C-alpha positions in Angstrom: 5.7 -11.3 15.5 8.2 -11.9 18.1 11.8 -10.8 18.0 14.0 -12.8 20.4 16.4 -11.4 23.0 18.9 -12.5 25.6 17.9 -14.3 28.6 18.1 -17.5 30.7 15.7 -20.4 30.6 14.6 -23.4 32.7 17.6 -25.3 31.4 19.7 -22.3 30.4 21.2 -21.4 27.1 19.7 -22.1 23.7 18.1 -25.3 24.9 16.2 -23.6 27.6 12.4 -23.5 27.7 12.4 -19.7 28.1 15.2 -18.3 26.1 14.6 -14.6 26.7 12.2 -11.8 26.1 10.3 -10.8 22.8 9.4 -7.6 21.3 6.1 -7.0 19.6 6.3 -5.6 16.0 4.0 -5.4 13.0 5.3 -5.9 9.4 3.2 -3.4 7.6 5.0 -0.3 9.0 7.3 2.0 7.1 10.1 2.6 9.7 11.3 0.5 12.7 9.9 3.2 15.0 6.5 2.8 13.5 6.8 -1.1 13.6 7.6 -1.2 17.3 4.4 -2.0 19.2 6.0 -3.0 22.5 9.7 -3.5 23.3 9.1 -6.1 26.0 5.9 -7.8 25.2 6.4 -11.5 25.9 8.8 -14.4 26.7 10.7 -16.0 23.9 10.1 -19.7 24.3 11.7 -22.7 22.6 8.9 -25.0 21.6 9.5 -28.8 21.3 9.6 -30.2 17.8 9.8 -33.7 16.1 12.6 -33.9 13.5 14.9 -36.9 13.3 17.9 -37.7 11.1 18.7 -33.9 10.8 20.3 -31.0 12.6 17.3 -30.4 14.9 16.3 -32.8 17.5 13.5 -32.0 20.1 14.1 -28.3 19.6 17.8 -28.5 20.4 21.0 -28.3 18.1 22.8 -31.5 17.5 25.6 -32.3 14.9 24.1 -34.2 11.9 26.1 -37.3 12.6 24.6 -37.6 16.1 21.1 -36.6 15.3 21.0 -39.2 12.4 21.3 -41.9 15.0 18.0 -41.1 16.6 14.9 -42.7 15.0 11.6 -41.1 14.5 10.2 -43.1 17.5 12.9 -41.8 19.8 12.4 -38.3 18.5 8.7 -38.5 19.0 9.2 -39.9 22.6 11.5 -37.0 23.3 8.9 -34.4 22.0 6.2 -35.8 24.0 8.4 -35.7 27.2 9.3 -32.1 26.6 5.8 -31.1 25.7 4.6 -32.6 29.1 7.5 -30.8 30.9 6.5 -27.6 29.1 2.9 -27.9 30.2 3.9 -28.6 33.8 6.3 -25.6 33.7 3.5 -23.1 32.9 1.0 -24.7 35.2 3.5 -24.2 38.0 3.8 -20.5 37.1 0.1 -20.1 36.9 -0.3 -21.6 40.4 2.1 -19.0 41.6 0.2 -16.2 39.9 3.0 -15.4 37.5 1.2 -16.2 34.3 -2.4 -16.8 33.3 -3.3 -19.9 31.2 -6.0 -19.3 28.6 -9.2 -21.1 29.6 -10.6 -24.0 27.6 -14.1 -25.5 27.4 -16.1 -28.2 25.6 -19.3 -26.2 26.0 -20.1 -24.3 22.7 -22.3 -21.9 24.6 -19.3 -21.0 26.8 -17.3 -20.1 23.7 -20.1 -18.0 22.3 -20.4 -16.1 25.6 -16.6 -15.4 25.5 -17.0 -14.1 22.0 -19.8 -11.7 22.9 -19.0 -10.6 26.4 -15.3 -10.2 26.2 -15.2 -8.5 23.0 -15.3 -5.0 24.6 -12.1 -5.8 26.5 -10.1 -6.8 23.6 -10.8 -10.5 22.9 -10.0 -11.3 19.2 -11.6 -14.6 19.0 -11.2 -18.3 20.0 -9.3 -21.3 18.8 -11.3 -24.6 18.3 -9.7 -28.1 18.0 -10.8 -31.7 18.4 -10.5 -32.7 22.0 -8.6 -35.8 21.2 -6.4 -34.4 18.4 -2.7 -34.2 19.1 -0.8 -30.9 18.8 0.4 -30.6 15.2 3.7 -28.9 15.2 4.2 -26.4 12.4 0.7 -27.1 11.0 -2.8 -25.7 11.2 -4.7 -28.8 10.5 -5.6 -29.5 14.0 -7.3 -26.2 14.9 -9.3 -23.4 13.5 -9.2 -19.8 14.4 -12.4 -18.1 14.8 -12.1 -14.3 14.9 -14.5 -11.5 15.5 -14.7 -9.2 12.6 -15.3 -5.6 13.5 -15.9 -2.2 11.7 -14.8 1.3 12.2 -15.4 4.6 10.6 -12.2 6.2 9.7 -11.0 9.6 8.1 -9.0 9.3 4.9 -6.1 11.5 5.6 -4.0 10.6 2.5 -3.3 7.9 -0.1 -0.5 6.3 -2.0 -0.6 5.6 -5.8 -0.3 2.1 -7.0 3.2 1.1 -8.3 1.7 0.0 -11.6 -1.3 1.3 -13.6 -1.3 4.8 -12.1 -4.5 4.1 -9.9 -4.8 4.5 -6.2 -2.8 1.9 -4.3 -4.1 2.4 -0.9 -6.1 4.9 1.3 -4.4 5.9 4.5 -6.7 6.0 7.5 -6.9 8.1 10.6 -8.8 8.6 13.7 -9.0 11.8 15.9 -7.0 11.6 19.1 -7.9 13.3 22.5 -6.3 16.5 21.3 -8.5 16.6 18.3 -5.6 15.8 15.9 -5.7 13.2 13.2 -3.5 10.2 13.8 -2.5 7.7 11.1 -3.7 4.2 12.1 -3.5 2.0 9.1 -4.5 1.6 5.5 -7.0 -0.1 3.2 -6.1 -1.4 -0.3 -8.8 -3.9 -1.0 -9.8 -2.5 -4.4 -10.1 -3.8 -8.0 -8.1 -2.4 -10.9 -11.3 -0.5 -12.1 -12.0 0.9 -8.5 -8.4 2.1 -8.3 -8.9 4.2 -11.3 -12.3 5.5 -10.0 -10.8 6.5 -6.7 -8.5 9.1 -8.4 -11.6 11.1 -9.2 -12.6 11.1 -5.6 -9.3 11.8 -3.8 -7.2 13.9 -6.2 -9.4 17.0 -5.9 -8.9 16.9 -2.1 -5.0 16.8 -2.2 -3.8 19.4 0.3 -1.5 19.4 3.3 -1.1 18.4 6.0 -3.4 15.5 5.9 -2.6 13.9 9.3 -2.0 16.6 12.1 -1.0 14.0 14.7 0.9 10.8 13.9 1.7 10.7 10.2 2.7 7.8 7.9 6.3 7.0 8.2 9.2 7.2 5.8 11.2 4.4 3.9 11.8 0.9 5.1 13.6 -2.0 3.6 10.3 -3.2 2.3 9.2 -0.2 0.5 9.9 1.2 -2.9 10.5 4.7 -4.1 6.9 4.9 -5.4 5.3 3.5 -2.2 7.3 5.9 0.1 5.4 8.8 -1.3 2.0 9.6 0.0 -0.4 12.4 -0.7 -2.2 14.3 2.1 -5.9 15.0 1.8 -8.3 17.5 3.3 -10.1 15.8 6.2 -13.3 15.4 4.2 -13.8 11.8 3.4 -15.0 9.2 5.9 -15.1 5.4 5.1 -16.2 2.3 7.0 -13.6 -0.4 7.1 -13.6 -4.0 8.5 -10.6 -5.1 10.7 -9.6 -8.0 12.9 -7.2 -6.5 15.4 -6.2 -3.1 16.7 -3.1 -2.6 18.9 -0.3 -0.2 19.5 -2.3 2.7 18.1 -2.9 1.1 14.7 -4.5 -1.8 12.8 -2.3 -4.8 13.0 -3.3 -5.8 9.4 -4.7 -4.3 6.2 -8.4 -3.5 6.4 -11.2 -4.1 4.0 -13.0 -1.1 2.6 -16.8 -1.5 3.1 -18.4 1.9 2.1 -18.2 5.6 2.2 -19.9 7.3 5.1 -21.0 10.8 3.8 -23.4 11.0 6.9 -20.5 10.8 9.3 -18.4 13.9 10.3 -14.6 13.4 10.4 -14.6 14.8 14.1 -16.9 11.9 15.0 -14.2 9.3 14.0 -12.4 8.7 17.3 -10.3 6.0 18.9 -13.4 5.2 21.2 -14.4 2.8 18.3 -11.4 0.6 18.5 -10.1 0.8 22.1 -11.2 -1.7 24.6 -13.8 -0.2 27.0 -12.3 -1.8 30.1 -9.4 -4.1 31.0 -10.6 -4.9 34.4 -12.5 -8.0 33.3 -10.5 -11.2 32.9 -10.9 -14.5 31.1 
């Protein structure tokens, strides 16, 4: 998620194409420090839009009485002009080596090649759309995201109780860092009501500090409740395999799906090598 900042744009002010810088955060953290992935991760961009007869016209602010004078046809014409200018703007930056434009291909085999060969360097997936389909602002009807689903073996370093029912709400996952310490990197909570009760028999006998010897789960946030703030540390005995879609900033960006226990895997074998890109020297 991007958090906009101050800055100038191609046209300047709030109506500029580039309105400032953006920070990268994730919303499943417990403190602002834990949520912060990268302070200056991208540009904040004003994308053109088609809205007529209201307070927004082509992405810029206009008083309602003035915006109401513009018809949908005029708004669409303005949108197409701004969209073309935006494309030309980034093509110009790409020609100067200032940005890199994602490649596109009509060849299915090429897309399959991207999915397989670029996975080790962090490619999450591809976006597919009909070649003659127009851009659908604010909708996802014109494209389909195709993501790679990956798995990782993680140490269960702790857990949180569910807010209702008294079962296990989530298992807190960790990986061994280079110093041999266990860092908290996310959670899994994909359990049925019955499984949440059964998990108590598995994890409660292992309750013992410190759980995570490296980075530990954060404290309260504005999204948490008193019950969800509390977590119980576990002896580093349990290893489970989870499925995830993206890893960045030292943690899973989203919740993961529990797949199975791995009694054959030692906790010390669960390292960051599973989730970090092997090389960033390759490019699209």
